[in-house]
N, C-alpha and C positions, 0 to 999 in steps of 0.2 A: 504494500500500500504506500502511496506517495505521502510525503509530509503534508502537503496541502489537504489531501483527502483526510488524513488523520486529524489535522487541526479542525476541519469542519465537523467531524464526528465528535471530538472532544467538546467543541463549542456547543453543539446541540445537546450533549449530555449535561452541560452546565446551564442549559436553559437560555443560551445566547441566541439572538436572532441571526441567522446566517443569510447573507445576501449573496447574490450571484457576483462573480468577479467581473468588475467593469473593465473595459479596455482603456486603462489609464495610461497617459503619456508621462514618462518620467521627465521631471523638470530639473534644470541645472541645480537649483537650490537644494534639491533632495539627494544629490550625489553624496556618497559616503565612502570612506576607504574600504577596500576589500571586496568591492562588488564584482560580480561576473555576469557575462551575457547582458551587458548594458546596451540599451537602445536609447540614443539621445539625439535630439534634433535642435538646431539653432541656426541663427543667421551669422555668417562669417563677418567678423569685424577686423581681422588681421590674419594675413598669411605670412608666417615666419620664414626666415632664411634657413637654408640647410647648414647644420653644424657638423663638421667632420671631427671625429675623435678616434684615435687608434685605428681599429679596423671596422668602425661603424659610422653611421650617420643618423642624425635625428632632425626632425622638423615638426613644427606645431602650427595649428590653426587656433585662433581665438574665436570662440562662438559665444552668442548670448541668446537667451530666450526672454520671456517676459518676467523672469524671476531673478536671474543672475547671469554671470559670465564665467567661463572657464576655458581651458584649452584641451584640444585633442592632439595627442602625440603620436607621431608616425616614426618608425625605425627602418633603417637600412634601405632596401629597395623600395619600400612603400613610401618613402619621402617623395618619390616622383609622382605619386597620385595627386599631390597638391599643386602640380604645375597646371592642372586644369580647373583650379578653384580660384575664385576672385572675391574680394570684399563685396558684401551684399548678397552673395549666393546663399541659399539655404542648403544645409547639409544634414544628412541623416546617417549616423554611424550605428551599425548593428553589430552585436556580439563583441563589444569592446569590454574593457575591464579597468578598474581603478586599483592602484597599488594599495597595500596595507598601511603605508605611511605617507603622510603629506609632507612634501619638502618645505623647507623654510621659505624658498622662493614662492612656491604656490601659496603658502600661508600669507605672505606679505602682499602678493598681487591679486589673489582671488579669495581672500577672506577664509582660507582654510578649506575651500572646496577642492577636492582632488581633480587631477587631470584624468581624462579618459584616454586609454591607450588602445591603439589599433593592433590587433593580433593576426596571426595566420588565418584564423577563422572569421575575422571581421569582414564586413562589407560596407562600402561607402557609396552613398547615393547623393546626387547634387540636383538642385533645382535652381535654374537661372530665371528669375522673374516669374512669369506665369507658365513657363514651359513645363512639360511632364518631367517626372523624376527620371534621371539617367544614372545607371550604375557606373561608377568610376573604377576601372580595372587597370592594373599594371600590365605591361607587356609580358605575356607568358613565355617562358622558355620551352624548348622542346620537351624537357623533362616534365614540366608542369602539364603540358598538353597530353603527354603520355599517361601521366597519373590520372588526369581527368577521364581519358578514354577507358582506363581500367577501373574507374570508380574507386580509387585508393583514397 
């Protein structure tokens, strides 16, 4: 039995009114450290530059919604996804995560709200003006294409 199903049964046993799960949209102000499978949407207010370090690269977007602002962080080959994003675009990041600790920089600049990180399982969609949502993909290598064809 899943944890949500167990929680519903316990709630009923305690006499609590159980309501159907609403399709709620996560707001920036509700981000907390240690989240997984984060889906967050916001308007882009800044596209950062690529920072190279050792054998890696990092790049961030600053987004805001009607509650707060934070950053979305992209690593290594995924930094190139941001070449197709501009200030004013609306982005939707699916299957992101927040780290367990909030950095001092994040604390100072975003009031302690954690950054949302793009992972191998994440998906980024962009909407420019009133256009339809478009999935932003990185160029796939032959190995990636072979994995996709094998459903690995």
